[in-house]
N, C-alpha and C positions, 0 to 999 in steps of 0.2 A: 504493499500500499504506499501511498505518498507520504511524505513526512511533514509534520506541522511543527510550528515553532514552540508550541507549548510543551512538546515532548522533550525540548531541551532546557526546561526549567523545573525546579523542584522546590517544595517547602522544606526548609532546613532547620527552622526554629520557631517556637510559638511562645507567647506570653499573655497572660491574663491578669488584670488588676483584681482587687477585691470587688465583688458585685453585690449591690445592696439596694434597698428601697430608700436609702437616704445616706449619702457618703459622708465620711468624715474628712475627706480630701477634696480638693478642687478637681475640676475635670481634667485640667492639665497635669496635676500630679498623678491622677489614675492613669493617664496616657503614657506619661513617663515610666511609670511602674511596668506597664504591659510592654512597652518598647524595650526597656533595658533587659527585662526578662527574656524577651524573644531574641535579642541580639546575643545574650549570654548563652542561651540554650543552643543557639546555632554554632557556638564556638568562635564568634567573631567579636570584634570590638567596634566601637562607633566609628573609628577610622576606616573600617572596611565597608561601611554603608555608603554607596554612591548613588542610590536612587530612593525616592520617597513617594509614596502614594496613598491616597485615601478616597473615600466616597462618603458623602457628596461634596466634600469641602466645607469649610467653616460656615456655620449659620449663626452670626452674632445677634440673634433676635430674642434671646432669653428662653427659647423653647426647650433646650436641652437635646434637640434632635441631633445636632452634630456641633458640639461646642468647641472643637479643636480641629484646626485645619493644618496643612503642610507647613506653612510659614511659622506658625506658632510652635509647632513641635520641633522643627528644624532649628529654630533659634534656641529652644530650651536644651536641646542636646548638642548644640554647636556642631551639627553635621555639615560636611562640605560634600555636596552632591552634584552629579552631572546632570541630573534629570529629576523632575518632580511633576506630580499631577494630582489634582483634586477636582472633580466636577460631577454635577448630578445628572447630566444627559449621558447615560450609560445603561448597559444591560443589568440594571440593579446594582446591588452592593458589590458584585464581582467585577464591575467595571474597573476598579482599582487594580484587581489581579490581571485582567485582560490587558490593560494598559502597560502594566509592568512587564508582562510577556513580550509585548511589542518592543518596549524600550530595550530589553535584554537583547532581543533578536536584532535590533538595529545597532548594537554595540555601544549604546549610550552608557550602560551600567552593568554590573555584575551581581550586586547584592542590593536588592530593593526591600526596604522596610515599609510594610503596608499596615495601616491601623484603622481602627473604627472605634469611636468614643460616643457613648450615650450618657446623657446626664438629665434624663427626663424626670426621674423620681423627684430630685430636688427641685426642678424647675416647677413641677406641679405643685409642690409644697409652698413655693413662693408666689403662686398665682399665675404662672405661665403654663402653657400646655401646647403641645404640637397638635394642630388641627388642619383640616383641609382649607379652612378659610379663616381669615382674620379681619379685623375691621378695615373697611375700604377695599376689600378684594372681591366682594360679591359679583361684581360686574366684569371681573378680569379673566381673560382666558378660559380654562376649563371650569372655573368656579361658577361661571354663568350657567353651566349645566347643572350644577349641584343646588345652587341656592333656591330655586323654585320648589324643591322637594325637601328642604331643610336638612340636606345631607351635609352635616357640618363636620363629621368625624369619619375616620376610616372604617370603623365598625359599621356605620350606617351604609357606606358605600359598598363594602364587601358583603353585607347582608343581602343587598339586592341581587348581587351575583350568586351568592350561596343559595338564595331562594330558587333561582333558575336550575341550579345544579340538583337541589333536592327534588324538584318537580320532575326532572329528567332521569334521575338515577333511582328514585324511590327510597333513598336512604332514610333510616329512622334515627330518632335522637339516641336510642341505646346503642346503635352502631357507631354513630359519631362519637360518642363518649369514650370509645376504646382508645382513641388517640390521646386525650388528655389524661386519662386514667393510667395508661401505659407510661406516659412521659413523667408523670408525678412519681410513679414507682421508680423510675430510673433517677430522677432528681433526689429521691431519698437516700440515694447511694453517692450523691456528688456533693462534696463539701462546699463548693462554690455556688450551688443552686440557691436562688432566692426562697423558694418554697419547697420544703422537704417532707411535709406530712402527707402521707398517701390519701388519696380520695377514692371513694366508691362510686358505683353507678347511681345509688340513691343521692350521693352528694352532688353529682353532676346534674341529675335531673331537678334537684331542688335549688340549684344556683339560679341566680336572677337572669332573666332574659335581658340582654343589652340591646338587641335589635333582631327581631325574629328572622331566621332561627338561631342566631348566635347567642349562646349563654356565656356567663362570666368566664367559665373555664375553657371556652373556645378562643379566648382573646389572650394575646401575649402580655407580659408583665413589664410595664415601664420601669427601668432601673437606672442606676448609676454604675457605669463600668466601661472598661476598655479592653480591646483585644488587639494584639499585634502578631503578625507573622513575617518571616523573612523568606523571600523568594530569591533563589540564586540560580545562575547559570549552571547547567548540569555538570560541566567539568570542574567548577568550583565546589558544587554540592557534594561531589564524591570524595572530596578531601576533608570534609567536616565530620564531626563526631556522630551525628545522628544519621541513620539510614535515610537517604532522600525520599521524600514523599513526592513522587513524580506527578506532574500535571499531565495526565495521560491524553486528555481531550476536554474541549470546552464547547459549550453552546452559547452563542451570543447574538444569534440573528434576530431581526425584526422584519418578519414577513407578513405582518398584520398592519392595520392602521395603528400608528403610534399615539394612541389616545386612551385615557382612562374612561372617558364618557362615550366614545365612539369606537371601542374596540370591537373587532369582528365577532369574537366568540366569547361571551361573558362567562359562561359556565366552565370553559377550559382556560380562559385567559390566554396568554401568549406562550404557554408552556409547550404545546406539542411540537411545534416546528424548531423550537429551541433544543428540545430533547433529540429531535431527529438529526439536527446538525451535530450534536455531541456524538451520538452513536455512529455518525458517518465518518468520524475522525479516528476510529479505533476498530480494532479487530475484536475487542472484548464485547460481551453481551450481557443482558441482565442476569443470566445464569452465573456470571463470573463475580457478581457484586456480593460482598460479605456483610456490608453494613450500609445504612443510608441515613445521611443527615439532611433531612428535607425541611425547607422553609415552613415555619409554622406561625407567621404573624396571626393567622387564624387557622383553626383545624381544616377549614376549607382548602387552604393551600397544600397541606400534607396530603389530603386525600387526592387532590388534583395531581400532585407530583407522582404518587404511586401509579396512577393510571397513565400519565403522560410520559413517564420514563419507560413504561411497558412492563412493570412488575405485575400488573393485572390488566384486564381489559377495560375499555372505556365504560365508566359507570359501574365498574365491578369492585371498587375499593370496599364497598360495604360488606362483601362477602370475604375479601382478602383479610380485613381486619377483624372479622367476626370472633368474639371471644378474646381478642387481644394476644393470642398465642403466637401467630406468625411474626408479629412485630415486636415481640418482647425480647429482653437480652438473650434468652435462650432459644428464641424462634428462628425460623429460617431466614428472616431478613430483619434483624434488629434495627429499629428506627428511632432516631433521636435519643441516643444512648445516654446523654447527659442531662436529659430533661427538656432540652430545646428551650425556645423563647416562651412557651406556655408555662413553664415552672422554673427553668434556670435563670430567665431574665431575657429582656429584649435587647440582645447584642447583635440583632440583625443577623445576617448570614455568616458573620465571622465567628459567632459563637459556635456555629455549625462546623466551621473549618477547624477551629481549635479542637473541638471534640473529635473530629475525623482523625487529626493527627495523634491526638491522645490515644485513640483506639488502635491505630496502625502501628504506633510505637509501643504498645502494650503497657500504657501508664494508667489504665482506667481504674486500677485498684478493685474495689468491691463491685464496680460496675463494668469491669473489663469483659468484653465478649470472648468466649472461649474459641480456641482453634486457630489463634494468630491470624486475624483478619488481615487481608492484604489489599483489598479493593473497596473503595468507598464512592458512592454516588452522593453528591450534594448539590444543593440548589438555593436560589435566592428569589424572594419577592413574588408578587402577583401582578395582575393587570398587564401592562406592557413592559413591565421591568424584569422580565424573566431572564435568567442566566443560570448556567449549570456547569459543573466540572466533574470529571471522573479522576479520582486521586488513587495512586498505586504506590504501595511501598516497594522501593527499588530492590 
Protein backbone atom coordinates (compact mmCIF):
# COMPACT_ATOMS: atom_id res chain seq x y z
CA UNK A 1 0.00 0.00 0.00
CA UNK A 2 1.07 3.62 -0.39
CA UNK A 3 2.84 5.32 2.48
CA UNK A 4 1.34 8.19 4.44
CA UNK A 5 3.14 10.78 6.52
CA UNK A 6 1.41 9.91 9.79
CA UNK A 7 3.17 6.52 9.75
CA UNK A 8 6.47 8.34 10.20
CA UNK A 9 5.31 9.90 13.49
CA UNK A 10 4.62 8.52 16.95
CA UNK A 11 3.50 9.59 20.39
CA UNK A 12 6.50 9.26 22.70
CA UNK A 13 5.34 10.87 25.94
CA UNK A 14 2.17 11.89 27.77
CA UNK A 15 1.28 14.13 30.69
CA UNK A 16 -1.83 15.05 32.63
CA UNK A 17 -2.30 17.62 35.36
CA UNK A 18 -4.59 17.19 38.32
CA UNK A 19 -8.19 17.03 37.10
CA UNK A 20 -10.91 18.49 39.28
CA UNK A 21 -14.20 20.32 39.55
CA UNK A 22 -12.37 23.32 40.97
CA UNK A 23 -8.61 23.64 40.58
CA UNK A 24 -6.21 24.90 43.24
CA UNK A 25 -3.94 26.12 40.43
CA UNK A 26 -4.30 28.48 37.50
CA UNK A 27 -5.02 27.19 34.01
CA UNK A 28 -1.46 27.99 32.99
CA UNK A 29 -0.01 26.14 35.98
CA UNK A 30 -2.06 23.06 35.07
CA UNK A 31 -0.80 23.30 31.49
CA UNK A 32 2.81 23.60 32.60
CA UNK A 33 2.39 20.54 34.85
CA UNK A 34 1.02 18.44 31.99
CA UNK A 35 3.61 19.70 29.50
CA UNK A 36 6.64 19.09 31.72
CA UNK A 37 5.35 15.63 32.59
CA UNK A 38 4.94 14.76 28.91
CA UNK A 39 8.41 16.04 28.01
CA UNK A 40 10.01 14.10 30.87
CA UNK A 41 8.01 10.98 30.06
CA UNK A 42 9.34 11.15 26.50
CA UNK A 43 12.93 11.25 27.75
CA UNK A 44 13.39 14.72 26.30
CA UNK A 45 14.17 18.19 27.62
CA UNK A 46 12.56 21.51 26.81
CA UNK A 47 15.47 22.22 24.48
CA UNK A 48 14.42 19.20 22.36
CA UNK A 49 10.93 20.60 21.72
CA UNK A 50 10.97 22.41 18.38
CA UNK A 51 7.25 22.44 17.61
CA UNK A 52 4.14 23.44 19.57
CA UNK A 53 0.46 22.91 18.77
CA UNK A 54 -2.97 23.14 20.39
CA UNK A 55 -6.64 23.30 19.52
CA UNK A 56 -8.54 25.63 19.28
CA UNK A 57 -6.10 28.28 20.46
CA UNK A 58 -6.52 30.63 23.39
CA UNK A 59 -10.02 31.93 24.12
CA UNK A 60 -9.52 34.82 26.51
CA UNK A 61 -13.26 35.23 27.14
CA UNK A 62 -13.57 33.81 30.64
CA UNK A 63 -15.41 30.65 29.52
CA UNK A 64 -12.57 28.28 30.42
CA UNK A 65 -13.08 26.43 27.14
CA UNK A 66 -9.50 27.05 26.04
CA UNK A 67 -7.76 29.19 28.59
CA UNK A 68 -4.16 28.69 27.38
CA UNK A 69 -2.74 29.06 23.88
CA UNK A 70 0.62 28.45 22.20
CA UNK A 71 2.08 31.89 22.89
CA UNK A 72 1.35 31.70 26.61
CA UNK A 73 2.78 28.21 27.07
CA UNK A 74 5.81 28.89 24.87
CA UNK A 75 6.68 31.89 27.02
CA UNK A 76 6.09 30.03 30.28
CA UNK A 77 8.40 27.18 29.25
CA UNK A 78 10.84 29.42 27.36
CA UNK A 79 10.58 27.13 24.33
CA UNK A 80 12.48 27.94 21.15
CA UNK A 81 10.40 26.42 18.36
CA UNK A 82 10.64 26.31 14.58
CA UNK A 83 6.89 26.00 14.14
CA UNK A 84 3.67 26.40 16.11
CA UNK A 85 -0.07 26.35 15.41
CA UNK A 86 -3.33 26.80 17.25
CA UNK A 87 -6.67 27.33 15.53
CA UNK A 88 -10.27 26.22 15.73
CA UNK A 89 -11.01 25.50 12.05
CA UNK A 90 -9.79 21.92 11.99
CA UNK A 91 -11.14 18.34 12.17
CA UNK A 92 -11.98 18.68 15.83
CA UNK A 93 -9.44 18.55 18.61
CA UNK A 94 -7.15 16.26 16.62
CA UNK A 95 -6.49 19.12 14.22
CA UNK A 96 -3.47 19.93 16.39
CA UNK A 97 -2.10 16.40 15.89
CA UNK A 98 -2.78 16.45 12.15
CA UNK A 99 -1.03 19.82 11.85
CA UNK A 100 1.94 18.43 13.78
CA UNK A 101 2.16 15.45 11.41
CA UNK A 102 2.31 17.86 8.48
CA UNK A 103 4.94 20.02 10.13
CA UNK A 104 7.12 17.01 10.87
CA UNK A 105 6.69 15.73 7.30
CA UNK A 106 7.71 19.15 5.98
CA UNK A 107 10.91 19.04 8.00
CA UNK A 108 9.91 21.99 10.18
CA UNK A 109 10.37 20.14 13.45
CA UNK A 110 11.14 16.78 15.05
CA UNK A 111 9.43 16.87 18.45
CA UNK A 112 6.07 18.61 18.79
CA UNK A 113 4.47 19.33 22.16
CA UNK A 114 0.68 19.22 21.80
CA UNK A 115 -1.65 20.28 24.61
CA UNK A 116 -5.28 20.93 25.50
CA UNK A 117 -6.38 22.86 28.58
CA UNK A 118 -9.87 23.09 30.04
CA UNK A 119 -10.81 25.44 32.90
CA UNK A 120 -14.57 25.26 32.67
CA UNK A 121 -15.31 24.16 36.23
CA UNK A 122 -13.75 27.26 37.72
CA UNK A 123 -15.24 29.46 34.99
CA UNK A 124 -18.73 28.24 35.83
CA UNK A 125 -18.21 28.91 39.51
CA UNK A 126 -17.26 32.50 38.75
CA UNK A 127 -20.29 33.14 36.59
CA UNK A 128 -18.95 32.31 33.14
CA UNK A 129 -19.87 29.32 31.02
CA UNK A 130 -19.11 28.05 27.55
CA UNK A 131 -22.28 28.33 25.48
CA UNK A 132 -23.30 28.33 21.85
CA UNK A 133 -24.45 31.92 22.13
CA UNK A 134 -23.45 34.91 24.18
CA UNK A 135 -24.87 38.45 24.34
CA UNK A 136 -24.83 40.15 20.97
CA UNK A 137 -24.29 36.93 18.99
CA UNK A 138 -27.85 35.81 18.35
CA UNK A 139 -27.95 37.21 14.83
CA UNK A 140 -24.41 36.22 13.87
CA UNK A 141 -23.37 33.27 11.69
CA UNK A 142 -24.73 29.87 12.77
CA UNK A 143 -26.27 31.39 15.89
CA UNK A 144 -29.06 32.78 13.74
CA UNK A 145 -30.20 29.18 13.22
CA UNK A 146 -30.16 28.37 16.93
CA UNK A 147 -31.79 31.42 18.45
CA UNK A 148 -35.38 30.87 17.18
CA UNK A 149 -35.40 27.46 18.91
CA UNK A 150 -33.80 28.67 22.16
CA UNK A 151 -30.87 26.33 21.49
CA UNK A 152 -28.37 28.08 23.70
CA UNK A 153 -26.25 25.11 24.82
CA UNK A 154 -24.56 22.12 23.22
CA UNK A 155 -26.84 19.69 25.06
CA UNK A 156 -29.91 21.24 23.42
CA UNK A 157 -28.28 21.16 20.01
CA UNK A 158 -27.13 17.56 20.32
CA UNK A 159 -30.46 16.46 21.78
CA UNK A 160 -32.12 17.41 18.50
CA UNK A 161 -29.67 15.18 16.62
CA UNK A 162 -29.92 12.40 19.20
CA UNK A 163 -33.72 12.40 18.88
CA UNK A 164 -33.37 11.63 15.18
CA UNK A 165 -30.94 8.80 15.97
CA UNK A 166 -33.33 7.37 18.58
CA UNK A 167 -36.18 7.43 16.07
CA UNK A 168 -34.15 5.66 13.38
CA UNK A 169 -32.38 3.13 15.61
CA UNK A 170 -35.10 2.34 18.12
CA UNK A 171 -32.58 2.44 20.96
CA UNK A 172 -34.10 2.47 24.45
CA UNK A 173 -32.91 4.40 27.53
CA UNK A 174 -31.85 1.21 29.32
CA UNK A 175 -29.59 0.42 26.37
CA UNK A 176 -28.09 3.91 26.17
CA UNK A 177 -27.40 3.61 29.90
CA UNK A 178 -24.77 0.94 29.33
CA UNK A 179 -22.30 3.55 28.08
CA UNK A 180 -22.25 5.79 31.19
CA UNK A 181 -22.59 2.80 33.54
CA UNK A 182 -19.56 1.12 31.98
CA UNK A 183 -17.53 4.31 31.98
CA UNK A 184 -18.28 5.07 35.63
CA UNK A 185 -17.15 1.54 36.48
CA UNK A 186 -13.88 2.21 34.65
CA UNK A 187 -13.53 5.61 36.30
CA UNK A 188 -13.82 3.98 39.72
CA UNK A 189 -10.42 2.41 38.96
CA UNK A 190 -8.85 5.65 37.70
CA UNK A 191 -7.29 7.87 40.42
CA UNK A 192 -7.47 10.92 38.12
CA UNK A 193 -11.19 10.61 37.33
CA UNK A 194 -13.53 13.31 38.62
CA UNK A 195 -16.39 10.94 39.48
CA UNK A 196 -15.50 7.48 40.80
CA UNK A 197 -18.65 6.21 42.50
CA UNK A 198 -20.29 3.48 40.36
CA UNK A 199 -23.82 4.07 39.07
CA UNK A 200 -26.61 1.61 38.35
CA UNK A 201 -29.34 1.47 35.74
CA UNK A 202 -31.77 2.83 38.33
CA UNK A 203 -29.41 5.75 38.99
CA UNK A 204 -29.27 6.51 35.28
CA UNK A 205 -33.03 6.36 34.76
CA UNK A 206 -33.62 8.54 37.83
CA UNK A 207 -31.16 11.23 36.72
CA UNK A 208 -32.64 14.51 35.49
CA UNK A 209 -33.57 15.02 31.86
CA UNK A 210 -31.34 17.79 30.51
CA UNK A 211 -32.87 17.87 27.02
CA UNK A 212 -34.87 14.89 25.80
CA UNK A 213 -33.52 12.26 25.33
CA UNK A 214 -30.29 13.36 27.09
CA UNK A 215 -30.12 12.69 30.81
CA UNK A 216 -27.55 14.06 33.23
CA UNK A 217 -25.36 10.98 32.93
CA UNK A 218 -25.37 11.29 29.13
CA UNK A 219 -23.41 14.56 29.35
CA UNK A 220 -19.69 15.04 29.92
CA UNK A 221 -18.31 16.66 33.06
CA UNK A 222 -16.89 20.22 32.86
CA UNK A 223 -13.59 20.24 34.71
CA UNK A 224 -10.26 21.96 35.21
CA UNK A 225 -7.29 20.11 33.77
CA UNK A 226 -4.70 19.84 31.04
CA UNK A 227 -3.32 17.05 28.87
CA UNK A 228 -0.12 17.10 26.86
CA UNK A 229 1.48 14.67 24.42
CA UNK A 230 4.75 14.71 22.52
CA UNK A 231 4.66 13.59 18.87
CA UNK A 232 8.06 12.86 17.32
CA UNK A 233 9.46 11.87 13.97
CA UNK A 234 9.77 8.09 13.89
CA UNK A 235 13.56 7.91 13.66
CA UNK A 236 13.74 10.08 16.78
CA UNK A 237 10.95 8.15 18.51
CA UNK A 238 12.83 4.88 18.25
CA UNK A 239 15.77 6.33 20.20
CA UNK A 240 13.59 7.32 23.17
CA UNK A 241 12.66 5.30 26.30
CA UNK A 242 9.00 4.50 25.57
CA UNK A 243 7.94 2.11 22.80
CA UNK A 244 6.62 4.51 20.13
CA UNK A 245 2.84 4.66 19.81
CA UNK A 246 2.73 4.93 16.05
CA UNK A 247 0.06 7.04 14.39
CA UNK A 248 -0.94 4.32 11.94
CA UNK A 249 -3.74 6.18 10.16
CA UNK A 250 -5.82 9.35 10.45
CA UNK A 251 -9.26 10.44 9.31
CA UNK A 252 -9.69 14.16 8.72
CA UNK A 253 -11.95 14.57 5.70
CA UNK A 254 -14.90 16.90 5.39
CA UNK A 255 -17.07 15.58 2.57
CA UNK A 256 -20.28 16.99 3.98
CA UNK A 257 -21.55 20.52 4.37
CA UNK A 258 -19.28 22.05 6.98
CA UNK A 259 -22.08 23.35 9.15
CA UNK A 260 -23.53 22.52 12.54
CA UNK A 261 -26.96 23.72 11.43
CA UNK A 262 -26.98 22.41 7.84
CA UNK A 263 -25.00 19.18 8.17
CA UNK A 264 -26.10 16.55 5.64
CA UNK A 265 -26.72 13.70 8.12
CA UNK A 266 -27.62 14.74 11.65
CA UNK A 267 -28.03 11.22 13.03
CA UNK A 268 -24.53 10.12 11.97
CA UNK A 269 -22.91 13.56 11.88
CA UNK A 270 -19.65 13.71 9.87
CA UNK A 271 -18.21 10.47 11.21
CA UNK A 272 -18.82 7.87 8.43
CA UNK A 273 -16.60 9.39 5.74
CA UNK A 274 -13.96 10.37 8.29
CA UNK A 275 -13.77 6.76 9.48
CA UNK A 276 -13.73 5.53 5.87
CA UNK A 277 -10.71 7.74 5.19
CA UNK A 278 -8.86 6.35 8.21
CA UNK A 279 -9.46 2.72 7.23
CA UNK A 280 -8.33 3.48 3.67
CA UNK A 281 -4.89 4.45 5.01
CA UNK A 282 -4.09 1.15 6.75
CA UNK A 283 -4.15 -2.59 6.20
CA UNK A 284 -5.59 -3.07 9.68
CA UNK A 285 -9.32 -3.66 10.21
CA UNK A 286 -11.76 -3.50 13.09
CA UNK A 287 -10.78 -7.09 13.99
CA UNK A 288 -7.28 -5.86 14.84
CA UNK A 289 -8.48 -3.23 17.32
CA UNK A 290 -7.93 -4.15 20.97
CA UNK A 291 -9.39 -1.07 22.67
CA UNK A 292 -11.39 2.01 21.68
CA UNK A 293 -11.27 5.48 23.21
CA UNK A 294 -14.34 7.06 21.61
CA UNK A 295 -15.44 10.65 21.93
CA UNK A 296 -18.16 11.00 24.55
CA UNK A 297 -19.13 14.62 24.88
CA UNK A 298 -22.51 12.92 24.94
CA UNK A 299 -23.31 9.19 24.90
CA UNK A 300 -24.76 9.81 21.44
CA UNK A 301 -21.25 10.33 20.05
CA UNK A 302 -19.92 7.06 21.47
CA UNK A 303 -22.83 5.11 20.00
CA UNK A 304 -22.24 6.81 16.66
CA UNK A 305 -18.54 5.99 16.61
CA UNK A 306 -19.13 2.31 17.39
CA UNK A 307 -21.28 2.15 14.28
CA UNK A 308 -19.33 4.46 12.01
CA UNK A 309 -15.98 2.82 12.76
CA UNK A 310 -17.66 -0.44 11.74
CA UNK A 311 -17.56 -2.28 15.07
CA UNK A 312 -21.26 -2.93 14.50
CA UNK A 313 -23.78 -2.16 11.78
CA UNK A 314 -25.56 1.17 11.37
CA UNK A 315 -28.12 1.59 14.16
CA UNK A 316 -26.79 -1.64 15.72
CA UNK A 317 -25.00 -0.11 18.70
CA UNK A 318 -28.01 -0.86 20.91
CA UNK A 319 -27.37 -4.57 20.46
CA UNK A 320 -23.58 -4.30 20.57
CA UNK A 321 -23.61 -2.63 23.99
CA UNK A 322 -26.49 -4.71 25.42
CA UNK A 323 -25.71 -5.69 29.00
CA UNK A 324 -22.43 -3.80 28.84
CA UNK A 325 -20.31 -6.95 28.52
CA UNK A 326 -18.74 -6.30 25.10
CA UNK A 327 -17.52 -2.82 26.00
CA UNK A 328 -16.33 -3.64 29.54
CA UNK A 329 -12.65 -3.82 30.52
CA UNK A 330 -12.79 -7.60 30.17
CA UNK A 331 -14.97 -7.49 27.03
CA UNK A 332 -14.12 -8.00 23.39
CA UNK A 333 -13.81 -4.23 22.79
CA UNK A 334 -13.07 -2.27 25.97
CA UNK A 335 -14.38 1.27 25.48
CA UNK A 336 -13.24 4.44 27.27
CA UNK A 337 -11.20 2.52 29.79
CA UNK A 338 -10.38 5.52 32.00
CA UNK A 339 -13.98 6.68 32.37
CA UNK A 340 -13.99 9.04 29.40
CA UNK A 341 -15.36 12.56 29.57
CA UNK A 342 -18.61 11.31 31.10
CA UNK A 343 -16.88 10.40 34.37
CA UNK A 344 -13.19 11.23 34.02
CA UNK A 345 -13.74 14.85 33.03
CA UNK A 346 -14.18 16.89 29.86
CA UNK A 347 -10.61 16.97 28.60
CA UNK A 348 -11.96 16.64 25.11
CA UNK A 349 -10.36 14.04 22.87
CA UNK A 350 -6.95 14.46 24.48
CA UNK A 351 -8.07 12.63 27.59
CA UNK A 352 -8.80 9.76 25.20
CA UNK A 353 -5.31 9.92 23.64
CA UNK A 354 -3.72 9.96 27.10
CA UNK A 355 -5.74 6.91 28.10
CA UNK A 356 -4.93 5.14 24.83
CA UNK A 357 -1.20 5.50 25.46
CA UNK A 358 -1.64 4.56 29.12
CA UNK A 359 -3.20 1.27 28.02
CA UNK A 360 -0.81 0.60 25.14
CA UNK A 361 2.14 1.11 27.48
CA UNK A 362 0.59 -1.15 30.15
CA UNK A 363 0.29 1.61 32.76
CA UNK A 364 -3.41 1.22 33.53
CA UNK A 365 -3.01 -0.35 36.94
CA UNK A 366 -6.33 -1.69 38.22
CA UNK A 367 -8.05 -0.75 34.97
CA UNK A 368 -5.37 -2.18 32.66
CA UNK A 369 -6.88 -4.26 29.87
CA UNK A 370 -5.47 -7.78 29.88
CA UNK A 371 -3.54 -9.29 27.03
CA UNK A 372 -1.18 -6.42 26.19
CA UNK A 373 -3.37 -4.35 23.86
CA UNK A 374 -1.45 -2.98 20.89
CA UNK A 375 -4.05 -1.28 18.64
CA UNK A 376 -6.43 1.50 19.67
CA UNK A 377 -9.08 3.39 17.69
CA UNK A 378 -9.74 6.88 19.01
CA UNK A 379 -11.93 9.74 17.87
CA UNK A 380 -13.02 13.28 18.46
CA UNK A 381 -16.13 15.40 18.54
CA UNK A 382 -19.44 15.48 16.76
CA UNK A 383 -21.24 17.55 14.19
CA UNK A 384 -18.80 18.54 11.40
CA UNK A 385 -15.76 18.40 13.72
CA UNK A 386 -15.08 14.70 13.29
CA UNK A 387 -11.55 13.34 13.33
CA UNK A 388 -10.07 9.97 14.20
CA UNK A 389 -6.79 8.09 14.58
CA UNK A 390 -5.60 4.51 14.72
CA UNK A 391 -2.76 4.17 17.23
CA UNK A 392 -0.42 1.16 17.27
CA UNK A 393 2.28 0.27 19.81
CA UNK A 394 5.44 -0.10 17.77
